[in-house]
C-alpha positions as CSV (number, residue, x, y, z in Angstrom):
1,M,0.0,0.0,0.0
2,M,1.5,3.3,-1.1
3,R,1.3,6.4,0.9
4,S,0.0,9.4,-0.8
5,A,2.3,12.4,-0.6
6,A,0.9,15.2,1.3
7,I,0.9,18.4,-0.6
8,H,1.2,21.6,1.5
9,H,0.2,24.9,0.0
10,N,1.9,28.0,1.3
11,N,-0.7,30.8,1.2
12,R,1.7,33.5,2.3
13,Q,2.5,36.1,-0.4
14,P,6.1,37.2,-1.0
15,R,7.0,40.4,0.7
16,H,7.9,43.4,-1.5
17,R,10.4,45.8,0.0
18,G,9.2,49.4,-0.1
19,S,11.1,52.0,-2.3
20,A,13.4,54.0,0.0
21,G,13.2,57.9,-0.7
22,F,15.8,60.6,-0.2
23,T,16.0,62.1,3.2
24,L,15.8,65.9,3.7
25,V,19.5,66.1,4.5
26,E,20.4,64.3,1.2
27,I,18.2,66.6,-0.8
28,M,19.8,69.7,0.8
29,V,23.3,68.4,0.2
30,A,22.5,67.7,-3.5
31,L,21.0,71.2,-3.9
32,V,24.1,72.8,-2.4
33,I,26.4,70.9,-4.7
34,S,24.2,71.8,-7.7
35,L,24.4,75.5,-6.7
36,V,28.1,75.4,-6.4
37,L,28.5,73.8,-9.8
38,L,26.1,76.2,-11.4
39,G,27.9,79.2,-9.8
40,G,31.2,77.9,-11.3
41,V,29.6,77.6,-14.7
42,I,28.1,81.1,-14.5
43,Q,31.5,82.5,-13.4
44,I,33.3,80.9,-16.3
45,F,30.6,82.3,-18.7
46,L,30.9,85.8,-17.3
47,S,34.7,85.7,-17.4
48,S,34.7,84.5,-21.0
49,R,32.2,87.2,-22.0
50,S,34.3,89.9,-20.3
51,S,37.5,88.6,-21.9
52,Y,35.8,88.6,-25.3
53,A,34.4,92.1,-24.8
54,L,37.9,93.3,-23.9
55,Q,39.6,91.7,-26.8
56,E,36.9,93.0,-29.2
57,G,37.3,96.5,-27.8
58,L,41.1,96.5,-28.1
59,G,40.8,95.1,-31.6
60,R,38.5,97.9,-32.6
61,I,40.9,100.5,-31.2
62,Q,43.7,99.0,-33.3
63,E,41.6,98.9,-36.4
64,N,40.5,102.5,-36.1
65,A,44.0,103.7,-35.2
66,R,45.4,102.0,-38.3
67,Y,42.8,103.8,-40.4
68,V,43.5,107.2,-38.8
69,M,47.3,106.8,-39.2
70,N,47.0,105.9,-42.8
71,L,44.6,108.7,-43.5
72,F,46.8,111.4,-42.1
73,N,50.0,110.0,-43.5
74,N,48.4,110.3,-47.0
75,E,46.9,113.8,-46.3
76,I,50.1,115.3,-44.9
77,S,52.2,113.8,-47.6
78,M,49.9,115.4,-50.2
79,A,49.8,118.8,-48.5
80,G,50.9,121.5,-50.9
81,Y,50.8,119.3,-54.0
82,S,50.6,121.5,-57.1
83,L,49.5,124.6,-55.1
84,S,50.6,127.9,-56.6
85,N,50.8,129.3,-53.0
86,P,52.7,126.8,-50.7
87,A,51.6,128.8,-47.7
88,L,48.1,127.3,-48.2
89,A,49.4,123.7,-47.7
90,L,48.7,123.7,-44.0
91,D,46.5,125.7,-41.7
92,P,46.2,125.0,-37.9
93,T,42.8,126.6,-37.8
94,G,41.0,126.0,-34.6
95,G,44.1,124.5,-33.0
96,S,44.7,124.5,-29.3
97,T,45.6,128.1,-28.3
98,E,47.0,127.2,-24.9
99,G,49.9,124.9,-25.9
100,A,51.1,122.5,-23.3
101,T,48.8,123.8,-20.6
102,S,45.7,122.6,-22.4
103,S,44.3,119.1,-23.4
104,A,41.8,120.6,-25.9
105,S,41.9,118.8,-29.2
106,D,43.8,120.5,-32.1
107,S,42.5,120.7,-35.6
108,I,44.2,121.0,-39.0
109,E,43.4,122.0,-42.5
110,V,45.2,120.4,-45.4
111,S,45.2,121.6,-49.0
112,Y,46.3,120.1,-52.2
113,T,45.2,119.6,-55.8
114,A,42.8,116.6,-56.1
115,A,39.6,115.7,-57.9
116,T,37.7,115.0,-54.6
117,D,37.9,116.1,-51.0
118,C,38.0,114.1,-47.8
119,L,34.2,113.2,-48.2
120,N,34.7,112.1,-51.8
121,Q,32.9,115.2,-53.1
122,S,34.0,116.7,-56.4
123,T,36.3,119.7,-56.2
124,A,35.6,120.7,-59.8
125,G,33.6,123.7,-58.7
126,V,36.4,125.0,-56.4
127,G,39.3,125.0,-58.9
128,G,40.2,121.3,-58.4
129,V,41.8,122.0,-55.0
130,A,40.8,119.9,-52.0
131,V,40.7,121.8,-48.7
132,N,40.1,119.3,-45.9
133,K,39.7,120.4,-42.3
134,F,40.0,117.7,-39.7
135,Y,38.8,118.1,-36.1
136,I,37.3,116.1,-33.2
137,A,33.6,116.3,-32.4
138,T,33.9,116.2,-28.6
139,A,30.2,115.4,-28.0
140,T,30.3,112.2,-30.1
141,N,34.1,111.3,-30.0
142,Q,34.3,111.3,-33.7
143,L,37.0,112.4,-36.1
144,M,35.3,114.8,-38.5
145,C,36.2,116.2,-41.8
146,L,34.9,119.4,-43.5
147,G,35.6,119.3,-47.2
148,N,35.2,122.2,-49.5
149,G,33.1,120.2,-52.0
150,N,30.3,119.6,-49.4
151,A,28.8,122.2,-47.1
152,A,28.2,119.7,-44.2
153,P,31.0,118.0,-42.3
154,G,31.0,114.2,-42.1
155,P,32.3,111.7,-39.5
156,L,35.3,109.5,-40.5
157,V,36.1,107.4,-37.4
158,D,34.3,106.7,-34.2
159,G,36.0,106.5,-30.8
160,V,38.5,109.3,-31.3
161,E,38.6,111.4,-28.1
162,N,41.6,113.7,-28.7
163,M,44.0,114.8,-31.3
164,Q,47.2,116.8,-30.6
165,I,49.5,118.2,-33.3
166,L,53.1,119.5,-33.4
167,Y,54.8,121.0,-36.4
168,G,58.3,120.1,-37.4
169,V,60.3,123.2,-38.3
170,D,63.5,122.9,-40.4
171,T,65.8,125.6,-39.1
172,D,68.9,124.8,-41.2
173,D,67.3,124.2,-44.6
174,D,68.3,120.5,-44.9
175,G,64.8,119.2,-45.2
176,I,64.8,117.6,-41.7
177,A,62.8,119.0,-38.8
178,N,65.1,120.4,-36.0
179,Q,62.2,121.0,-33.6
180,Y,58.6,120.1,-33.1
181,I,56.5,122.9,-31.7
182,D,52.9,123.9,-31.1
183,A,51.0,125.9,-33.7
184,T,51.0,128.9,-31.4
185,E,54.8,128.8,-31.3
186,V,55.3,128.7,-35.1
187,T,56.0,132.2,-36.4
188,A,54.6,133.5,-39.7
189,A,58.0,133.1,-41.3
190,Q,58.5,129.6,-40.0
191,W,55.4,128.1,-41.6
192,A,57.3,128.0,-44.9
193,N,59.9,125.8,-43.2
194,V,57.4,123.2,-41.7
195,V,58.5,119.9,-43.2
196,S,56.6,117.4,-41.1
197,V,53.7,117.0,-38.7
198,R,53.7,114.9,-35.5
199,M,50.3,113.8,-34.4
200,A,48.9,111.9,-31.4
201,F,45.5,110.4,-31.0
202,L,43.6,109.1,-28.0
203,L,41.2,106.3,-29.1
204,D,38.6,104.4,-27.1
205,S,36.9,101.0,-27.4
206,I,33.5,102.7,-28.1
207,N,31.6,100.1,-26.1
208,S,32.2,98.9,-22.6
209,T,34.8,96.2,-22.2
210,Q,33.0,94.9,-19.0
211,S,36.4,94.7,-17.3
212,G,36.1,97.4,-14.7
213,V,37.0,101.1,-14.6
214,D,40.4,102.0,-16.2
215,N,42.0,104.7,-14.1
216,S,44.9,105.3,-16.6
217,V,46.2,108.8,-17.3
218,F,47.3,109.7,-20.8
219,T,49.7,112.2,-22.2
220,L,49.6,113.2,-25.9
221,L,52.8,115.0,-27.0
222,N,53.1,118.3,-25.1
223,A,49.4,118.6,-24.0
224,A,48.2,118.4,-20.5
225,Q,47.4,115.0,-19.0
226,I,44.0,113.5,-19.8
227,G,42.2,111.3,-17.3
228,R,41.3,109.6,-15.0
229,F,38.1,108.2,-16.4
230,T,35.2,106.7,-14.5
231,D,33.7,104.5,-17.3
232,T,34.6,101.0,-18.4
233,L,36.0,101.9,-21.8
234,R,39.6,101.1,-22.7
235,R,41.8,103.7,-24.3
236,R,45.2,103.8,-26.1
237,V,47.4,106.6,-27.4
238,F,48.9,106.4,-30.9
239,T,51.6,108.7,-32.3
240,R,52.9,109.2,-35.8
241,T,55.2,111.6,-37.6
242,C,54.0,112.4,-41.2
243,M,56.4,113.9,-43.7
244,M,55.3,116.7,-46.1
245,R,56.7,115.2,-49.3
246,N,54.9,117.5,-51.8
247,R,55.5,120.9,-50.3
248,Q,57.3,123.2,-52.7
249,R,59.3,126.1,-51.2
């Protein structure tokens, strides 16, 4: 006689472990770490943006300075070209009248034979002579030109804050300047012996460089010091000596 195997059924259901959540302390620690990481990312972004703005501003200064230097090198070298009266080649009209005691911008008028003036206006109606007057518009920091072919002056370059000019006088008739002096110091007889022009410009970055206030002080030739500034622009001084290659004496 065989014994029947007893079958036992276990009616107990398997236990499921409940999902464990984060504690308040763990959440706060995670938030602090996230904020620290986010702050670092923001700092890197702001630093990169400031560095980019600074480099862009300095690049703009260099580009504008290059244009200004080439412009005046061409203008001064042409001064007096084919003019019947060499005395008309240069005119420091509106120049600083206080010499080294002033930082007010100088201006200069350059004359020579040409088909157009500094604003590309025809000079046919004024005898084919270009008479270009350059000056700084202090309200807008722009290098301006007033040509004789156009009644209205026009801007040439932005971000030019100051322009100072000295005139090279040849005192021994060898074609080389022996001294550079302010327009107020050049006598009537010496203007015929001016053989070169030394110019200095203060240019700014036009827009903020986002790199803090620059407290620099600038000196342009013999003018009084300029600065300190309270804005966040960057500024540089550029100087060049231009030879009068076409002046006939």
